[in-house]
C-alpha positions in Angstrom: -40.8 -170.7 -19.4 -42.2 -167.2 -20.0 -40.9 -164.6 -17.5 -43.6 -162.8 -15.6 -43.8 -159.1 -16.5 -43.5 -156.6 -13.7 -46.7 -155.0 -12.3 -47.0 -151.7 -10.4 -49.9 -149.7 -9.3 -51.4 -147.1 -6.9 -54.1 -148.5 -4.6 -55.9 -145.6 -2.9 -58.0 -146.2 0.2 -61.0 -143.8 0.7 -64.1 -143.6 2.8 -65.7 -141.8 5.8 -64.0 -141.3 9.2 -63.8 -144.3 11.6 -64.6 -147.1 9.2 -61.2 -148.7 9.6 -59.1 -147.3 6.7 -55.9 -147.0 8.6 -56.3 -150.5 10.2 -56.8 -151.9 6.7 -53.8 -150.0 5.3 -51.6 -151.4 8.0 -52.9 -155.0 7.3 -52.2 -154.6 3.6 -48.7 -153.1 4.0 -47.7 -155.3 6.9 -46.2 -152.3 8.9 -47.7 -149.8 11.2 -47.7 -147.0 8.7 -50.9 -145.2 9.6 -51.7 -144.1 13.1 -54.9 -145.6 14.5 -57.1 -144.2 17.2 -60.9 -144.2 17.8 -61.1 -140.5 17.1 -62.2 -139.1 13.8 -59.7 -137.0 11.7 -56.7 -139.1 12.8 -55.2 -139.2 9.4 -54.6 -135.7 8.0 -52.3 -136.5 5.0 -52.1 -139.1 2.3 -49.8 -141.7 3.6 -48.2 -144.1 1.2 -47.1 -147.6 2.1 -45.1 -149.6 -0.5 -45.2 -153.4 -0.9 -42.5 -154.9 -3.0 -42.1 -158.4 -4.4 -39.7 -159.5 -7.2 -42.3 -158.9 -10.0 -44.7 -156.4 -8.3 -44.8 -153.1 -6.5 -48.1 -151.9 -4.9 -48.3 -148.4 -3.6 -51.1 -148.1 -1.0 -52.3 -144.7 -0.1 -54.4 -144.0 3.1 -56.4 -140.8 3.0 -58.2 -138.7 5.6 -61.8 -139.6 6.2 -64.2 -137.7 4.0 -66.0 -134.9 5.9 -67.7 -131.6 5.2 -65.0 -129.0 6.0 -65.6 -126.5 8.8 -62.2 -124.8 8.5 -59.2 -124.8 6.1 -57.4 -127.7 7.6 -60.4 -129.9 7.0 -60.7 -128.5 3.5 -57.1 -129.6 2.9 -57.9 -133.1 4.2 -60.9 -133.3 1.8 -58.6 -132.3 -1.0 -56.3 -135.2 -0.2 -59.2 -137.6 -0.4 -60.6 -136.2 -3.6 -57.2 -136.3 -5.3 -57.1 -140.0 -4.5 -60.0 -140.6 -6.9 -58.0 -139.3 -9.8 -54.7 -141.1 -9.6 -55.6 -144.6 -8.5 -55.2 -147.8 -10.5 -57.4 -149.5 -8.0 -59.8 -147.8 -5.5 -60.7 -149.3 -2.2 -63.9 -147.7 -0.9 -64.1 -148.7 2.8 -67.4 -148.6 4.6 -68.6 -150.7 7.6 -71.8 -152.3 9.0 -72.4 -149.3 11.3 -72.4 -146.1 9.3 -75.4 -144.8 7.4 -75.2 -145.9 3.8 -76.0 -142.5 2.3 -73.5 -140.6 4.3 -71.6 -138.1 2.1 -73.6 -138.8 -1.0 -71.7 -136.2 -3.1 -68.4 -138.1 -2.6 -70.1 -141.4 -3.4 -71.4 -139.9 -6.6 -67.8 -139.2 -7.7 -66.8 -142.7 -6.8 -69.7 -144.0 -9.0 -68.5 -141.9 -12.0 -64.8 -143.2 -11.9 -63.5 -145.5 -14.5 -61.1 -147.0 -12.0 -61.8 -150.5 -10.7 -63.5 -150.2 -7.3 -63.3 -152.8 -4.5 -66.0 -151.9 -2.0 -64.9 -153.3 1.4 -67.6 -153.7 4.1 -65.6 -153.7 7.3 -66.4 -154.9 10.8 -68.6 -157.7 9.7 -68.0 -159.4 13.0 -70.4 -156.8 14.4 -73.4 -157.9 12.4 -75.3 -161.1 11.3 -75.5 -162.9 8.0 -79.0 -161.6 7.0 -78.2 -157.9 7.8 -74.9 -158.3 5.9 -76.7 -159.7 2.9 -79.2 -156.8 3.0 -76.4 -154.2 3.3 -74.5 -155.8 0.4 -77.6 -155.6 -1.8 -78.1 -151.9 -1.0 -74.5 -151.1 -1.8 -74.8 -153.0 -5.1 -77.6 -150.6 -6.0 -75.5 -147.6 -5.2 -72.2 -148.7 -6.7 -73.2 -151.4 -9.3 -69.8 -151.5 -10.9 -67.9 -152.2 -7.6 -66.8 -155.6 -6.4 -68.1 -155.9 -2.9 -66.0 -157.8 -0.3 -67.0 -158.2 3.3 -63.9 -158.0 5.7 -62.9 -157.6 9.3 -59.6 -155.7 9.1 -58.9 -155.9 12.9 -58.9 -159.7 12.9 -57.4 -159.9 9.4 -60.5 -161.7 8.0 -60.6 -161.8 4.1 -57.6 -159.5 3.8 -55.6 -162.1 1.9 -58.4 -162.3 -0.7 -58.4 -158.5 -1.0 -54.7 -158.6 -1.7 -55.3 -161.2 -4.4 -57.9 -159.1 -6.1 -55.6 -156.0 -5.9 -52.7 -158.0 -7.4 -54.9 -159.2 -10.3 -56.1 -155.6 -11.0 -52.8 -153.6 -11.0 -51.4 -153.0 -14.5 -48.1 -154.1 -16.0 -45.5 -151.3 -15.3 -42.0 -150.8 -14.0 -41.7 -149.8 -10.3 -42.4 -146.2 -9.3 -40.1 -146.2 -6.3 -36.9 -148.0 -5.3 -37.6 -151.6 -4.6 -36.5 -151.4 -1.0 -38.7 -148.4 -0.2 -41.4 -148.9 2.5 -43.1 -145.4 2.2 -42.7 -142.1 0.5 -42.6 -140.2 3.8 -39.4 -139.3 5.6 -38.5 -140.6 9.1 -39.5 -137.2 10.7 -43.1 -137.7 9.4 -43.5 -140.9 11.4 -42.2 -139.2 14.6 -44.8 -136.5 14.2 -47.6 -139.1 13.6 -46.6 -141.1 16.6 -46.6 -138.1 18.9 -49.9 -136.9 17.5 -51.4 -140.3 18.1 -50.4 -140.1 21.8 -52.0 -136.6 22.0 -55.2 -138.0 20.5 -55.2 -140.8 23.0 -54.3 -138.7 26.1 -56.2 -135.5 25.8 -60.0 -134.9 25.5 -62.4 -132.8 23.4 -60.9 -130.1 21.3 -57.2 -130.4 22.2 -56.2 -133.1 19.8 -57.8 -131.4 16.8 -56.1 -128.0 17.6 -52.6 -129.6 17.7 -50.0 -130.0 15.1 -46.6 -131.6 15.7 -43.3 -130.4 14.1 -40.0 -132.2 14.3 -37.3 -129.5 14.5 -34.3 -131.9 14.9 -33.8 -135.5 14.0 -30.2 -136.7 14.4 -29.5 -140.4 14.0 -26.4 -141.9 15.6 -25.2 -145.5 15.6 -27.3 -146.5 18.6 -29.3 -143.4 19.4 -31.7 -141.0 17.7 -32.0 -137.5 19.2 -35.3 -135.7 18.4 -36.5 -132.3 19.3 -40.2 -131.7 18.5 -42.6 -128.8 18.8 -46.3 -129.2 19.7 -48.3 -126.3 18.1 -51.6 -125.2 19.7 -54.0 -122.4 18.9 -54.5 -120.8 22.3 -52.6 -120.2 25.6 -55.3 -122.1 27.5 -54.5 -125.2 25.3 -50.8 -124.8 26.0 -51.5 -125.0 29.7 -53.6 -128.2 29.3 -51.0 -129.9 27.0 -48.2 -129.2 29.5 -50.3 -130.0 32.6 -49.6 -129.4 36.3 -45.9 -129.2 36.7 -45.4 -130.6 33.2 -46.8 -134.0 34.1 -49.2 -134.3 31.1 -46.4 -133.5 28.6 -44.0 -135.8 30.3 -46.5 -138.7 30.2 -47.2 -138.1 26.5 -43.5 -137.9 25.8 -42.8 -141.2 27.5 -45.6 -142.9 25.6 -44.4 -141.5 22.3 -40.7 -142.3 23.0 -41.4 -146.0 23.6 -43.3 -146.2 20.3 -40.7 -144.3 18.3 -38.0 -146.7 19.7 -40.1 -149.7 18.6 -40.6 -148.1 15.1 -36.9 -147.4 14.5 -35.4 -150.2 16.6 -33.1 -147.8 18.4 -32.9 -145.9 21.7 -34.5 -142.4 21.4 -33.8 -139.2 23.3 -36.9 -137.1 22.8 -37.4 -133.4 23.8 -40.9 -131.8 23.4 -41.9 -128.2 23.7 -45.3 -126.4 23.3 -45.8 -123.2 21.2 -48.9 -121.1 20.6 -49.7 -120.3 16.9 -53.0 -118.4 16.9 -55.7 -119.9 14.8 -53.2 -122.0 12.8 -55.9 -124.3 11.2 -57.2 -121.3 9.2 -53.9 -119.7 8.2 -52.8 -120.6 4.6 -49.1 -120.0 5.2 -49.0 -122.1 8.3 -51.0 -125.0 6.7 -48.7 -125.0 3.6 -45.6 -125.1 5.9 -47.1 -128.2 7.6 -47.5 -129.8 4.1 -51.3 -129.4 3.5 -52.6 -128.8 0.0 -55.1 -125.9 -0.2 -55.8 -125.8 -3.9 
């Protein structure tokens, strides 16, 4: 019997904000790698989730939603998305039945020019009817004629197994790129910051979540306990007051929500300390953005 050769590949997920990229990523990887909220700009970095079998390694990459940048942080987010077009073995372009089809035409044009196999996933099909879906599919076929179009509903896991089959068929023969027991390329601290940032996105309104960055200053893992000290960075003193809240109640609430999720993620008890610091106009300061891991080139 002929032994199957090992396959490995990078599968990059791109698309506009709020079409369900992070939900799809978590379905494909089988772990809660990408934070999911209903607010745009939830994902700020490229986050890799790695799926291993005996003869295959698929490296999924979730990217920030494509948007026209208004400040340097958003430009960095766009850089992450554009770089995903150049280093993929398979590209998943995610849209849904709600967004305008010509949104971000310049990015779509780049997708059209790529030589990489493209799976165009039309998400949230449970929110439309058969005729409208057929019309939408036909319009997408005109825009991206080389793409394979697959209707899905990521939230309910509809058609996700078929997407996995198509990906597995398309990734090339290659030795693994990461250790076979790796789940992600990101360190443990990264997921702590993402969980805390998710709770901030859920708890606070308007500008606050977008003006916030989270830094883990200490992560000490013991046999049955993880001790974490984190810093919430804001741009103005008024934002600091809102984040802390009356007698610290808002910060305490967010800390409790985050701690419970961090405990679930790591399967251990967590002692979490959180502080708030003002870093004026950090979203437009190159040195600060680089320190937080954003690519500006």
